[in-house]
ROTORMI-6751 format. One record per residue (C-alpha): residue number from 0; x, y negated, z. Coordinates in Angstrom, 1 decimal. Layout:
% ROTORMI-6751
R  pos      c1      c2      c3
R  NUM       X       Y       Z
...
//
This chain:
% ROTORMI-6751
R  pos      c1      c2      c3
R    0     0.0     0.0     0.0
R    1     2.8    -2.5     0.9
R    2     5.7    -3.2    -1.4
R    3     7.8    -5.2     1.1
R    4     7.5    -5.4     4.9
R    5     9.4    -7.4     7.5
R    6     8.9    -7.3    11.3
R    7     9.9   -10.1    13.7
R    8    12.8    -8.9    15.9
R    9    11.6    -8.3    19.4
R   10     8.0    -8.9    18.4
R   11     6.7    -5.8    16.7
R   12     3.2    -7.2    16.7
R   13     4.0    -9.7    13.9
R   14     4.7    -8.5    10.4
R   15     5.1   -10.1     7.0
R   16     4.6    -8.1     3.8
R   17     3.9    -8.4     0.1
R   18     0.7    -6.7    -0.9
R   19     0.3    -4.7    -4.1
R   20    -1.8    -7.5    -5.6
R   21     0.9   -10.1    -5.0
R   22    -0.4   -11.8    -1.8
R   23     2.0   -12.7     1.0
R   24     0.5   -11.3     4.2
R   25     1.0   -11.9     7.9
R   26    -0.3    -9.2    10.2
R   27    -0.5    -9.4    14.0
R   28    -1.6    -6.6    16.2
R   29    -2.6    -7.3    19.8
R   30    -2.0    -5.0    22.8
R   31    -5.6    -3.8    22.4
R   32    -4.9    -2.8    18.8
R   33    -6.9    -5.7    17.4
R   34    -5.4    -6.6    14.0
R   35    -5.5   -10.0    12.3
R   36    -4.3   -10.5     8.7
R   37    -3.7   -13.7     6.8
R   38    -3.4   -13.4     3.1
R   39    -1.7   -16.2     1.1
R   40    -1.0   -16.8    -2.5
R   41     2.7   -17.4    -3.3
R   42     2.1   -21.0    -4.5
R   43     0.5   -21.9    -1.1
R   44     3.6   -20.9     0.9
R   45     5.5   -24.2     0.7
R   46     2.5   -26.2     2.0
R   47     1.8   -23.7     4.8
R   48     5.5   -23.7     5.8
R   49     5.4   -27.5     5.9
R   50     2.4   -27.4     8.2
R   51     4.0   -24.9    10.5
R   52     7.3   -26.8    10.7
R   53     5.3   -30.0    11.5
R   54     3.5   -28.2    14.3
R   55     6.7   -26.6    15.6
R   56     8.3   -30.1    15.8
R   57     5.5   -31.3    18.0
R   58     6.0   -28.7    20.7
R   59     7.6   -30.3    23.7
R   60    11.0   -28.9    24.7
R   61     9.6   -27.4    27.9
R   62     6.9   -25.7    25.9
R   63     9.5   -24.1    23.6
R   64    11.4   -22.7    26.5
R   65     8.2   -21.1    27.9
R   66     7.5   -19.6    24.5
R   67    10.8   -17.8    24.2
R   68     9.1   -14.7    25.7
R   69     6.0   -13.0    24.2
R   70     2.9   -15.1    24.0
R   71    -0.5   -13.5    24.5
R   72    -3.1   -15.0    22.2
R   73    -5.8   -14.8    24.9
R   74    -3.8   -17.3    27.0
R   75    -3.3   -19.8    24.1
R   76    -6.3   -22.2    23.9
R   77    -5.0   -23.5    20.6
R   78    -5.1   -19.9    19.2
R   79    -8.6   -19.4    20.5
R   80    -9.9   -22.7    19.2
R   81    -8.0   -23.5    16.0
R   82    -8.7   -26.7    14.2
R   83   -11.4   -26.7    11.6
R   84    -9.2   -28.1     8.9
R   85    -5.4   -27.9     8.3
R   86    -3.3   -30.9     9.4
R   87    -2.6   -33.5     6.8
//
């Protein structure tokens, strides 16, 4: 099913892979075996990376230190209540 797959070191719950139909996919599996998949078209990647870099730059230094360990989505209010539209 998958042509290429990458796993984040130390975080087996996050994977990136290329699907057979050419989508770039991110998969996250929680401790309770709940799976979430985001499928992106290759031409959307630069914009999504820009959004993610912008958001990462807004995380305060203290927050970055706390996030070095594993984060559980159920404890992350931003993950539970994502914005309706992407940042501009």
